[in-house]
C-alpha positions as CSV (number, residue, x, y, z in Angstrom):
1,M,-42.2,7.7,-55.9
2,A,-40.8,7.4,-52.3
3,R,-41.8,9.6,-49.4
4,V,-39.0,10.3,-46.9
5,F,-39.5,12.1,-43.7
6,S,-38.4,12.2,-40.1
7,T,-40.7,11.8,-37.1
8,D,-40.4,12.0,-33.4
9,F,-41.5,9.2,-31.1
10,N,-41.6,8.5,-27.4
11,Y,-40.1,5.3,-26.0
12,R,-39.8,4.6,-22.3
13,N,-40.3,8.3,-21.4
14,S,-37.6,9.6,-23.8
15,Y,-38.0,11.2,-27.2
16,Y,-36.2,10.0,-30.3
17,T,-36.3,10.7,-34.0
18,A,-36.7,8.1,-36.7
19,L,-36.1,8.4,-40.5
20,V,-38.9,6.9,-42.5
21,T,-39.0,5.9,-46.2
22,I,-42.3,4.7,-47.7
23,T,-42.1,3.2,-51.2
24,G,-44.9,1.9,-53.4
25,H,-48.6,2.3,-53.1
26,N,-51.3,0.4,-51.2
27,E,-50.6,-3.4,-51.0
28,E,-47.2,-2.8,-52.7
29,S,-46.1,-0.3,-50.0
30,V,-43.0,-1.0,-48.0
31,I,-42.1,1.1,-45.0
32,T,-38.5,1.3,-43.8
33,I,-37.9,2.9,-40.4
34,Q,-34.4,3.7,-39.3
35,V,-33.5,4.7,-35.8
36,P,-30.1,6.4,-35.8
37,D,-29.8,6.7,-32.0
38,R,-27.4,3.9,-31.0
39,E,-29.0,3.8,-27.5
40,L,-31.8,1.9,-29.1
41,H,-29.8,-0.6,-31.1
42,N,-29.7,-3.0,-28.2
43,V,-33.5,-3.3,-28.5
44,L,-33.7,-2.9,-32.2
45,P,-30.6,-4.7,-33.7
46,G,-29.4,-2.9,-36.8
47,G,-31.4,0.1,-35.9
48,K,-33.9,-0.6,-38.7
49,I,-37.2,-2.3,-39.4
50,I,-39.0,-3.0,-42.6
51,V,-42.7,-3.3,-42.6
52,N,-44.8,-5.0,-45.3
53,P,-48.3,-3.5,-44.9
54,E,-50.0,-6.3,-46.7
55,K,-49.3,-8.6,-43.9
56,K,-47.9,-6.0,-41.4
57,I,-44.9,-8.3,-40.9
58,L,-41.5,-7.0,-39.7
59,T,-39.1,-8.2,-42.3
60,E,-35.7,-7.2,-40.9
61,G,-33.2,-10.0,-41.6
62,N,-31.7,-10.3,-38.1
63,K,-32.5,-13.1,-35.6
64,H,-33.4,-10.9,-32.7
65,T,-37.0,-10.0,-32.0
66,P,-37.3,-6.2,-31.6
67,D,-39.0,-4.8,-28.5
68,K,-42.8,-4.7,-29.2
69,D,-43.2,-1.4,-27.3
70,L,-40.6,0.2,-29.5
71,I,-42.2,-1.1,-32.7
72,N,-45.6,0.2,-31.5
73,A,-44.1,3.6,-30.8
74,L,-42.5,3.8,-34.2
75,L,-45.6,2.7,-36.1
76,S,-47.8,5.0,-34.1
77,A,-45.5,7.9,-34.9
78,V,-45.5,7.1,-38.7
79,E,-49.3,6.7,-38.7
80,K,-49.7,10.0,-36.8
81,H,-47.4,11.7,-39.4
82,E,-49.2,10.2,-42.4
83,N,-52.7,11.0,-41.0
84,T,-51.9,14.7,-40.7
85,E,-51.9,14.9,-44.5
86,P,-55.4,15.1,-45.9
87,G,-56.6,11.9,-47.7
88,R,-53.5,9.9,-46.8
89,D,-52.9,7.0,-44.4
90,I,-49.9,4.9,-43.6
91,W,-50.6,2.3,-46.3
92,S,-51.5,4.5,-49.3
């Protein structure tokens, strides 16, 4: 069963919201993070990243490398959201 939620994150002193979908469990989990704010599409082409937690690799199909600060802000927000639920972390 997929988990879908929105989470706020801070990037370059501004707050944004991302839509997160987590599918699978443990090593089979995949996290899709969508950033609807078009302002960020110049640093995150397509406005979406896909994270495979087994290798923690960004698997978005475009040729541009997303801004590492933005990626860190997004992953931190997802981890913070998931860690607020007892017994749960980002990869389970």
